[in-house]
Wavefront OBJ file of the C-alpha trace (Angstrom):
o trace
v 9.306 26.298 22.038
v 7.983 23.921 19.335
v 7.043 20.443 20.562
v 8.953 17.411 19.292
v 7.498 15.714 16.185
v 5.142 12.800 16.766
v 6.862 9.419 16.336
v 5.569 7.859 13.073
v 3.566 4.644 13.331
v 4.636 1.848 10.941
v 2.122 1.267 8.134
v 1.767 -0.589 4.854
v 0.061 0.362 1.594
v -0.484 -1.791 -1.501
v -0.707 -0.586 -5.087
v -2.951 -3.356 -6.354
v -2.637 -3.584 -10.154
v -4.183 -5.533 -13.002
v -4.420 -5.413 -16.799
v -7.685 -4.398 -18.439
v -8.374 -6.939 -21.223
v -9.765 -4.294 -23.608
v -8.586 -0.826 -22.528
v -10.406 2.142 -24.065
v -8.692 4.110 -26.839
v -5.732 6.101 -25.580
v -5.289 4.031 -22.404
v -2.769 1.322 -21.639
v -3.982 -1.953 -20.073
v -2.589 -1.077 -16.623
v -5.109 -0.285 -13.895
v -4.716 0.365 -10.159
v -7.291 -0.008 -7.383
v -8.179 3.196 -5.520
v -10.548 3.943 -2.643
v -12.038 7.267 -1.542
v -11.900 7.366 2.225
v -14.893 8.406 4.267
v -14.780 12.137 5.034
v -14.951 11.554 8.797
v -11.791 9.414 8.971
v -9.200 10.740 11.419
v -6.425 10.470 8.834
v -6.771 11.383 5.143
v -10.539 11.771 5.310
v -12.020 12.290 1.844
v -8.751 11.422 0.119
v -8.453 8.875 -2.685
v -5.863 6.307 -1.619
v -4.511 2.806 -2.144
v -5.593 0.081 0.306
v -3.528 0.018 3.478
v -3.238 0.920 7.125
v -1.190 0.840 10.291
v 0.730 -2.183 11.550
v -1.184 -4.096 14.225
v 0.418 -5.780 17.219
v -0.631 -9.157 15.748
v 1.141 -8.510 12.426
v 4.052 -10.777 13.217
v 5.717 -12.971 10.579
v 5.105 -16.686 10.992
v 7.691 -18.843 9.244
v 5.290 -21.813 9.152
v 2.786 -19.805 7.081
v 5.133 -17.835 4.862
v 6.223 -18.238 1.240
v 8.786 -16.124 -0.586
v 11.514 -13.703 0.508
v 11.952 -13.768 4.269
v 11.772 -10.754 6.627
v 15.538 -10.206 6.407
v 15.289 -9.686 2.652
v 12.424 -7.251 3.099
v 14.351 -5.444 5.827
v 17.243 -4.867 3.448
v 14.920 -3.468 0.795
v 13.030 -1.116 3.101
v 15.979 -0.207 5.323
v 14.567 -1.527 8.591
v 15.088 -4.471 10.932
v 13.700 -7.902 9.929
v 11.055 -7.986 12.660
v 9.516 -4.715 11.490
v 9.864 -5.730 7.843
v 7.974 -8.968 8.489
v 5.240 -7.021 10.269
v 4.973 -4.630 7.305
v 4.504 -7.499 4.859
v 1.931 -9.117 7.142
v 0.084 -5.807 7.513
v 0.079 -5.326 3.739
v -1.548 -8.730 3.197
v -4.029 -8.278 6.067
v -5.103 -4.768 5.053
v -5.561 -5.776 1.417
v -7.851 -8.619 2.433
v -9.768 -6.486 4.945
v -10.271 -3.521 2.647
v -10.912 -5.079 -0.750
v -11.212 -8.843 -0.297
v -8.032 -9.799 -2.147
v -5.942 -12.327 -0.228
v -2.279 -12.487 -1.238
v -1.776 -16.056 -0.120
v -1.463 -19.493 -1.635
v -1.189 -23.201 -0.897
v 1.782 -24.779 0.845
v 4.408 -25.425 -1.824
v 7.176 -28.050 -2.010
v 10.418 -27.223 -0.256
v 12.688 -25.129 -2.479
v 9.903 -23.595 -4.572
v 11.173 -20.107 -5.336
v 8.074 -18.067 -6.047
v 4.311 -18.273 -5.849
v 2.493 -17.482 -9.066
v -0.485 -15.165 -9.065
v -2.400 -17.718 -11.112
v -1.685 -20.453 -8.535
v -3.015 -18.654 -5.483
v -6.035 -19.749 -3.520
v -8.545 -17.613 -1.627
v -10.766 -18.840 1.226
v -13.936 -20.664 0.308
v -16.586 -18.225 -0.880
v -18.881 -18.911 2.065
v -16.020 -18.220 4.500
v -14.656 -15.024 2.967
v -17.213 -12.589 4.417
v -16.926 -14.086 7.898
v -13.137 -14.180 7.884
v -12.883 -10.557 6.723
v -15.318 -9.451 9.413
v -13.358 -11.341 12.057
v -10.122 -9.715 10.938
v -11.627 -6.222 10.990
v -13.067 -6.818 14.471
v -9.759 -8.353 15.613
v -11.475 -11.598 16.590
v -8.905 -13.419 14.451
v -5.403 -12.689 13.288
v -4.108 -13.156 9.763
v -2.198 -16.187 11.033
v -5.487 -17.684 12.284
v -7.079 -17.205 8.849
v -4.146 -18.773 7.020
v -4.044 -21.726 9.434
v -7.769 -22.400 9.124
v -7.695 -22.271 5.320
v -4.432 -24.198 4.921
v -2.673 -21.275 3.223
v 0.637 -19.468 3.438
v 1.227 -15.726 3.205
v 2.527 -14.940 -0.276
v 5.349 -12.467 0.227
v 6.374 -13.534 -3.300
v 3.238 -11.833 -4.600
v 4.389 -8.450 -3.309
v 7.198 -6.176 -4.474
v 8.688 -3.226 -2.576
v 7.993 0.141 -4.205
v 8.750 3.066 -1.882
v 8.763 4.320 1.695
v 7.074 7.558 2.759
v 7.137 9.308 6.141
v 4.406 11.800 7.087
v 5.750 15.386 7.474
v 7.021 16.260 10.934
v 4.377 18.931 11.490
v 1.486 16.457 11.230
v -0.224 15.462 14.508
v -0.806 11.943 13.133
v 2.217 10.433 11.412
v 3.040 7.189 9.585
v 6.208 5.584 8.254
v 4.645 3.708 5.362
v 6.056 0.933 3.210
v 4.500 0.991 -0.272
v 4.194 -2.349 -2.058
v 2.926 -3.338 -5.505
v 1.012 -6.548 -6.208
v -0.955 -7.940 -9.120
v -4.447 -9.221 -8.323
v -4.249 -13.025 -8.335
v -6.262 -14.869 -10.947
v -9.758 -15.685 -9.778
v -9.895 -12.889 -7.222
v -11.760 -9.588 -7.447
v -11.216 -6.372 -5.499
v -14.388 -4.905 -4.031
v -15.614 -1.888 -2.061
v -16.951 -3.770 0.980
v -15.226 -1.698 3.654
v -16.544 0.884 6.081
v -13.420 2.997 5.600
v -14.232 3.960 2.001
v -17.327 5.436 0.386
v -16.360 4.199 -3.062
v -13.658 2.082 -4.659
v -12.880 1.119 -8.223
v -10.171 0.465 -10.796
v -8.493 3.430 -12.494
v -6.010 3.794 -15.289
v -3.199 5.746 -13.561
v -3.279 8.584 -16.104
v -7.064 8.775 -15.712
v -6.729 9.246 -11.937
v -4.128 11.969 -12.425
v -6.352 13.752 -14.923
v -9.244 13.595 -12.447
v -6.977 15.111 -9.778
v -5.986 17.942 -12.120
v -9.676 18.745 -12.650
v -10.234 18.773 -8.893
v -12.562 15.775 -8.982
v -10.472 13.725 -6.530
v -8.051 14.584 -3.748
v -4.642 12.909 -3.649
v -1.937 13.090 -1.015
v 1.631 13.554 -2.202
v 2.632 9.849 -1.889
v -0.426 8.726 -3.854
v 0.090 11.349 -6.535
v 3.776 10.538 -6.974
v 3.121 6.782 -7.014
v 0.486 7.203 -9.715
v 2.925 9.249 -11.772
v 5.547 6.533 -11.416
v 3.371 3.585 -12.400
v 1.769 5.589 -15.213
v 5.110 5.238 -17.004
v 4.378 1.516 -17.444
v 1.955 -0.107 -19.868
v 1.003 -3.194 -17.895
v 1.230 -4.960 -14.544
v 4.237 -7.073 -15.544
v 6.216 -3.937 -16.332
v 5.373 -2.417 -12.942
v 6.466 -5.556 -11.093
v 9.691 -5.737 -13.087
v 10.429 -2.070 -12.326
v 9.869 -2.692 -8.619
v 12.682 -5.247 -8.596
v 15.116 -2.575 -9.764
v 14.100 0.268 -7.449
v 16.380 1.616 -4.715
v 14.190 2.567 -1.786
v 15.068 5.512 0.419
v 12.700 7.108 2.947
v 10.895 10.154 1.543
v 10.056 12.862 4.101
v 8.095 15.751 2.558
v 8.248 19.251 3.992
v 5.099 21.283 4.585
v 5.560 25.019 4.146
v 2.826 27.429 5.220
v 2.662 30.974 3.900
v -0.431 32.610 5.313
v -3.394 30.454 4.247
v -1.383 28.711 1.526
v 0.027 25.258 2.268
v 2.704 23.771 0.013
v 3.994 20.202 0.220
v 7.549 19.941 -1.098
v 9.323 16.705 -1.977
v 13.029 15.865 -2.045
v 14.549 16.794 -5.396
v 12.078 19.565 -6.119
v 13.406 23.119 -6.592
v 13.664 24.926 -3.291
v 13.311 21.804 -1.111
v 16.581 22.316 0.765
v 15.831 26.009 1.395
v 12.327 25.163 2.539
v 13.779 22.915 5.198
v 15.599 25.901 6.677
v 12.816 28.446 6.272
v 10.801 29.818 9.185
v 7.519 28.008 9.561
v 8.734 24.883 7.776
v 8.549 21.417 9.277
v 12.195 21.289 10.296
l 1 2 3 4 5 6 7 8 9 10 11 12 13 14 15 16 17 18 19 20 21 22 23 24 25 26 27 28 29 30 31 32 33 34 35 36 37 38 39 40 41 42 43 44 45 46 47 48 49 50 51 52 53 54 55 56 57 58 59 60 61 62 63 64 65 66 67 68 69 70 71 72 73 74 75 76 77 78 79 80 81 82 83 84 85 86 87 88 89 90 91 92 93 94 95 96 97 98 99 100 101 102 103 104 105 106 107 108 109 110 111 112 113 114 115 116 117 118 119 120 121 122 123 124 125 126 127 128 129 130 131 132 133 134 135 136 137 138 139 140 141 142 143 144 145 146 147 148 149 150 151 152 153 154 155 156 157 158 159 160 161 162 163 164 165 166 167 168 169 170 171 172 173 174 175 176 177 178 179 180 181 182 183 184 185 186 187 188 189 190 191 192 193 194 195 196 197 198 199 200 201 202 203 204 205 206 207 208 209 210 211 212 213 214 215 216 217 218 219 220 221 222 223 224 225 226 227 228 229 230 231 232 233 234 235 236 237 238 239 240 241 242 243 244 245 246 247 248 249 250 251 252 253 254 255 256 257 258 259 260 261 262 263 264 265 266 267 268 269 270 271 272 273 274 275 276 277 278 279 280 281 282 283
């Protein structure tokens, strides 16, 4: 008798976007930051992905270091309870700082200020950034510790909800992942200083998809679909505006195996409903 599916672990992923000031001919200004994971990673080894990772026990929302929509608002958008939603936002900010050095945070603002601006954000002092990132990765500090030390607040205003993906039920390691979009704040630069990736750089979305079609990079279904979606937009402002209008429903792909061939099917694709009933599918 088949064993019960593994319970998915909550996770957060951030589509970090920016506008190239002088895009090459045939490309729009929009770029997105992608990392190729080390081949030996337990999950998605060798895959090209957005920054992100699992929710940590310390990823708890702290109202005294929080700016922007509160956890209840995020819970409504992602279809989960406020406590989990706050942890997802916190994880998104922490993972983005750990993996590429971009801190989605800003100064304390006057009461009633509605939204942080990307150009008004502040990152830790240059001499402190390396140490703080290392402490976060080693779990010697929490994100709340970093924000308190630097006099900053988490900028939930700098994030937008994009989608929610759940790893197929047949996978031995599963995640229920909230996908966010965020524009890189002015004065900050994404880098590749993480042990989890062997390379990281900015891509035009269409360029990444073309590289996937040639077989030069490997993309999981959520990454591929997300790149397709943002490729419809010319710049970062358009992506952020589109995020405000999206209705987010959990997406649970089905993996169908026919001999040595593995097919990942998504809701809305031809044959998806039948695949869910077929022998050897994930349901």
